[in-house]
TORTI-878445 format. One record per residue: z, y, x of N, C-alpha, C in turn. Coordinates in steps of 0.001 Angstrom, whole numbers, padded with zeros to 6 digits, always signed. Example, Ala and Ser with C-alpha at 12.3 -4.5 7.8 and 13.67 -1.06 7.14 Angstrom:
! TORTI-878445
+007800-005690+013190+007800-004500+012300+007800-003300+013200+007080-002250+012850+007140-001060+013670+007870+000030+012900
This chain:
! TORTI-878445
+044563+052635+035769+043198+052360+036109+042855+050886+036045+043799+050103+036271+043565+048674+036217+043131+048257+034821+043673+048922+033815+043297+048559+032446+041869+048981+032137+041377+050103+032740+039987+050508+032524+039010+049484+033112+039336+048938+034248+038472+047926+034881+038414+046675+034026+039522+046280+033422+039561+045101+032564+038718+045340+031322+038775+046523+030738+037989+046862+029556+036514+046831+029882+036105+047392+031045+034699+047364+031447+034202+045930+031632+035052+045080+032196+034674+043678+032407+034471+042976+031066+035351+043241+030103+035223+042628+028788+033957+043103+028088+033637+044412+028202+032431+044944+027584+031190+044342+028244+031219+044221+029583+030086+043671+030314+029888+042204+029940+030974+041445+029872+030836+040037+029512+030327+039911+028086+030783+040715+027210+030343+040645+025831+028860+040983+025748+028428+042024+026443+027018+042389+026462+026180+041282+027102+026689+040736+028176+025974+039672+028889+025874+038423+028002+026941+038068+027331+026927+036912+026441+025910+037111+025316+025894+038315+024759+024936+038611+023702+023512+038458+024216+023223+038959+025413+021876+038853+025972+021477+037393+026203+022415+036570+026679+022136+035144+026881+021820+034458+025541+022631+034734+024550+022426+034112+023242+021119+034584+022620+020858+035872+022678+019626+036422+022112+018398+035854+022832+018455+035757+024152+017334+035211+024920+017110+033739+024564+018196+032993+024451+018091+031577+024079+017509+031394+022688+017944+032230+021745+017439+032136+020374+015950+032456+020317+015526+033516+020992+014107+033877+021010+013295+032776+021689+013829+032180+022751+013145+031083+023439+013007+029862+022537+014070+029538+021775+014027+028382+020872+013004+028606+019761+012991+029797+019176+012027+030106+018122+010609+030065+018684+010420+030604+019860+009094+030591+020492+008623+029171+020785+009527+028335+021274+009180+026942+021557+008817+026212+020265+009624+026417+019216+009338+025778+017929+007978+026240+017388+007692+027518+017519+006408+028050+017040+005246+027469+017837+005457+027194+019110+004385+026635+019933+004204+025137+019681+005292+024431+019404+005239+022982+019232+004814+022597+017814+005112+023400+016798+004818+023055+015412+003364+022649+015172+002373+023403+015667+000984+022978+015431+000683+021594+016022+001311+021257+017129+001083+019939+017729+001657+018831+016842+002811+019074+016261+003424+018089+015376+002668+018029+014053+002316+019178+013514+001631+019244+012220+000270+018554+012255-000417+018593+013371-001737+017972+013441-001667+016449+013383-000483+015872+013535-000335+014415+013438-000255+013932+011989-000063+014824+011040-000035+014445+009629-001428+014025+009183-001515+013121+008206-002836+012733+007715-003542+013913+007046-004860+013942+007179-005598+015046+006565-005760+014808+005063-006319+015773+004401-006418+015742+002939-007243+014560+002433-008281+014169+003172-009115+013057+002713-008344+011735+002736-007466+011575+003703-006648+010356+003771-005607+010365+002657-004978+011511+002452-003979+011599+001388-004596+011364+000018-005829+011790-000157-006505+011594-001433-006741+010108-001706-006883+009319-000659-007123+007889-000813-005841+007068-000870-004692+007703-000739-003448+006944-000692-003126+006289-002027-003582+006865-003120-003438+006235-004425-004738+006422-005201-005009+005466-006062-006151+005600-006969-005704+005158-008356-006361+005688-009358-006112+005266-010726-007366+004549-011220-007146+003389-011811-008260+002569-012278-008177+002440-013795-009281+002799-014458-009377+002683-015913-009799+001253-016247-008972+000562-016999-009215-000839-017331-009896-001031-018685-010127+000047-019398-010618-000058-020781-011997-000701-020902-012820-000625-019876-014178-001178-019975-014266-002647-019547-013169-003226-019087-013181-004615-018622-012877-005540-019809-013738-006519-020007-013532-007483-021093-012770-008691-020569-012179-009433-021488-011424-010635-021141-012303-011572-020308-011782-012035-019189-012510-012941-018308-013310-012234-017229-013452-010923-017333-014219-010171-016336-013314-009662-015222-013953-009278-014124-013236-008736-012977-014033-007587-012389-013324-006668-011764-013985-005568-011053-013397-005484-009649-014139-004834-008781-013668-004575-007429-013676-003063-007233-012546-002516-006812-012460-001100-006471-012021-000999-005012-012320+000111-004395-011925+000303-002994-010681+001178-002945-009732+000767-002123-008491+001511-001915-008118+001359-000458-008005+002485+000238-007683+002498+001667-008647+001636+002473-009891+001621+002061-010912+000857+002771-010858-000636+002523-010078-001078+001548-009957-002492+001239-010429-002755-000190-011060-003914-000406-011437-004246-001782-010205-004672-002575-010079-004138-003766-009009-004531-004682-009660-005268-005841-009215-006503-006057-009721-007310-007162-008820-007085-008369-009432-006680-009474-008715-006520-010738-009380-007461-011734-008620-008396-012256-009173-009376-013190-008382-009364-014491-009141-009372-015589-008565-009483-016936-008566-010977-017251-007449-011620-017053-007357-013070-017173-007360-013522-018635-007955-014670-018848-007981-015264-020188-006640-015948-020463-006424-016300-021731-005200-017037-022091-005149-018370-021349-006315-019019-021191-006373-020292-020463-005996-020095-018995-006495-019007-018372-006144-018713-016983-004636-018576-016830-004034-017844-017735-002589-017589-017669-001816-018888-017888-002216-019669-018893-001528-020933-019184-001646-021899-018013-002837-021995-017426-003057-022862-016270-002170-022445-015102-002131-021167-014867-001342-020648-013747+000150-020903-013949+000622-020691-015166+002039-020922-015454+002404-022397-015365+001449-023283-015686+001708-024721-015688+001660-025343-014287+001194-024608-013307+001086-025155-011956+002467-025374-011348+002757-026604-010917+004048-026854-010262+004128-026121-008913+005227-025470-008679+005426-024712-007438+005299-025621-006219+005671-026875-006357+005628-027821-005231+004193-028053-004736+003178-027763-005558+001780-027945-005164+001234-026759-004359+002000-025689-004225+001494-024463-003608+001905-024347-002148+000948-023909-001315+001242-023660+000099+002201-022480+000267+001954-021432-000486+002776-020220-000469+003373-020090-001868+004543-020715-002091+005071-020829-003453+005422-019488-004104+004686-019156-005141+004966-017992-005980+004614-018379-007408+005487-018030-008320+005183-018302-009728+004165-017288-010226+003593-017579-011366+002653-016643-011966+003354-015313-012268+004590-015391-012722+005356-014179-013067+005583-013279-011851+005651-013854-010659+005830-013059-009444+004542-012359-009022+003417-012795-009552+002123-012255-009148+001608-011161-010080+002233-011000-011235+001772-010020-012223+002942-009155-012676+002640-008097-013409+003659-007211-013954+004049-007690-015346+005338-007758-015600+005820-008198-016906+005255-007297-018006+004767-007923-019037+004160-007182-020148+002662-006978-019963+002172-007212-018745+000744-007061-018432+000244-008320-017722+000693-009485-018179+000358-010749-017530-001131-011024-017477-001887-010406-018376-003331-010631-018409-004042-009954-017241-003401-008974-016597-004033-008237-015506-003523-008731-014161-004447-009127-013308-004110-009512-011940-004734-008484-011013-003899-007832-010200-004352-006809-009256-003948-007281-007869-004941-007471-006980-004643-007988-005642-005659-007478-004633-005264-007510-003377-006171-007119-002296-007129-008283-002067-008412-008014-002108-009438-009056-002025-009829-009391-000604-008849-009753+000207-009118-010144+001589-008428-011472+001850-009188-012455+002295-008648-013775+002590-007574-013658+003669-006482-014356+003460-005360-014259+004404-005551-015136+005633-006690-015803+005742-006959-016612+006924-007518-015751+008048-008715-015212+007849-009332-014395+008902-009902-013081+008384-009512-012669+007188-009909-011362+006690-011273-011282+006036-011808-012386+005590-013085-012373+004864-012840-011915+003422-013906-011631+002709-013783-011266+001294-014211-012468+000461-013280-013072-000273-013610-014258-001071-014581-013953-002202-015314-014971-002607-016214-014878-003765-015430-015257-005012-015928-014798-006158-015296-015136-007424-015114-013927-008319-015528-012764-007855-015381-011549-008647-016519-011368-009641-017717-011830-009271-018880-011619-010137-019192-012898-010897-019755-012749-012079-020200-013925-012833-021235-014666-012006-021075-015971-011921-022008-016769-011136-021528-017035-009728-020508-016306-009266-019946-016588-007944-019262-017937-007960-019205-018562-006802-018446-019794-006666-016966-019419-006688-016258-019875-007714-014844-019522-007850-013919-020581-007277-014467-021568-006605-013624-022589-005996-013153-023626-006991-012322-024519-006511-011871-025659-007308-010887-025288-008414-010260-024117-008361-009244-023746-009352-009667-022550-010208-010941-022177-010164-011451-021125-011028-011059-019715-010626-010507-019552-009429-010093-018229-008977-011093-017628-008002-010815-017778-006714-011674-017231-005676-011893-018284-004612-013027-018158-003919-013384-019107-002869-013882-018320-001670-013329-018604-000506-013773-017958+000733-014694-018940+001455-016004-018688+001440-016952-019647+002008-016916-019728+003535-016311-018761+004174-016295-018752+005645-015573-019977+006209-014424-020306+005641-013649-021428+006161-013132-022353+005067-013498-022080+003814-013200-023006+002728-011869-022846+002036-011313-021652+001996-010055-021442+001270-010328-021271-000218-009523-021950-001041-009642-021891-002494-008381-021252-003061-008555-020270-003955-007444-019588-004619-007531-019837-006115-006385-019929-006784-006402-020145-008233-006504-018812-008978-006370-018865-010300-006556-017671-011126-005414-016667-010997-004394-016999-010221-003316-016053-009924-003420-015574-008477-004509-015938-007782-004699-015519-006395-003838-016283-005399-003371-017461-005804-002528-018274-004922-003383-019270-004153-003097-019441-002868-003855-020374-002037-003550-021801-002487-004621-022557-002710-004452-023938-003180-005008-024948-002189-006029-024538-001408-006685-025487-000503-007367-024683+000598-007375-025214+001796-008060-024559+002896-007092-023995+003917-007625-023321+004928-006793-022873+006043-005974-021602+005804-006240-020864+004753-005479-019625+004514-004000-019957+004353-003118-019245+005062-001698-019574+005003-000956-018945+003820-001488-017846+003282-000768-017091+002256-001646-016815+001046-000997-016476-000054-001697-016037-001257-002391-014710-000980-003365-014348-001833-003958-013018-001715-002844-011992-001909-002866-010951-001120-001765-009984-001077-001834-009037-002271-000669-008717-002805-000576-007791-003935-000286-006390-003411-001074-005391-003818-000757-004017-003432+000353-003473-004335+000923-002345-003959+001858-001666-004858+001035-001061-005990+001424-001328-007216+000713-000745-008348+001653-000629-009533+001340+000323-010412+002110+000504-011642+001141+000806-012777+001495+000352-013951+000691+000648-015128+001157+001971-015704+000235+002925-015794+000533+004229-016384+000394+004172-017900-000457+003268-018361-000631+003007-019793-001218+001609-019917-001573+001204-021125-002150-000128-021314-003532-000263-020661-004197+000863-020421-005559+000802-019867-005723+001584-018562-004606+001969-017944-004689+002734-016704-003657+002224-015714-004128+001835-014525-003240+001344-013480-003378+002246-012256-002234+002547-011644-002219+003359-010420-001908+002430-009259-002818+002386-008297-002659+001535-007114-002254+002419-005943-001223+002017-005261-000727+002762-004098+000545+003498-004359
């Protein structure tokens, strides 16, 4: 009889263990199902994801012209630089720059004529002038922020004024000779 009692105890423990595991598993699945909507709602919605990247067609921009496009609520300056702009920028001694960057660091190799940058002054967040014909482009032919007097050259590098840094470059890639993807 002693062996029958041991067998019953083993069966009871096995049944009890199964019930504990099954209850825990159902509880974990239920908790995950209840928490998932709370976590999922923290993801960006479709309108934000749609703005995370943009493609800009460059085919209508002529040499020397610039356009402004909006990306993530920020103005993006795209300029088709002239040969003179590029030569001037390359000839600038790095020692003259507040935020030393060569022209090659500011553009994509093979597409040196295209300058793509965020059009926000690095001093206090103003939008510099110099994108439209007739705008004051400052002392170096690039951009000028009239709020506090920052001057940028044709590579978007700070040359004069209180701005501490060059105009910021967004992440971008050329999909073709006339199409750039920003973001």
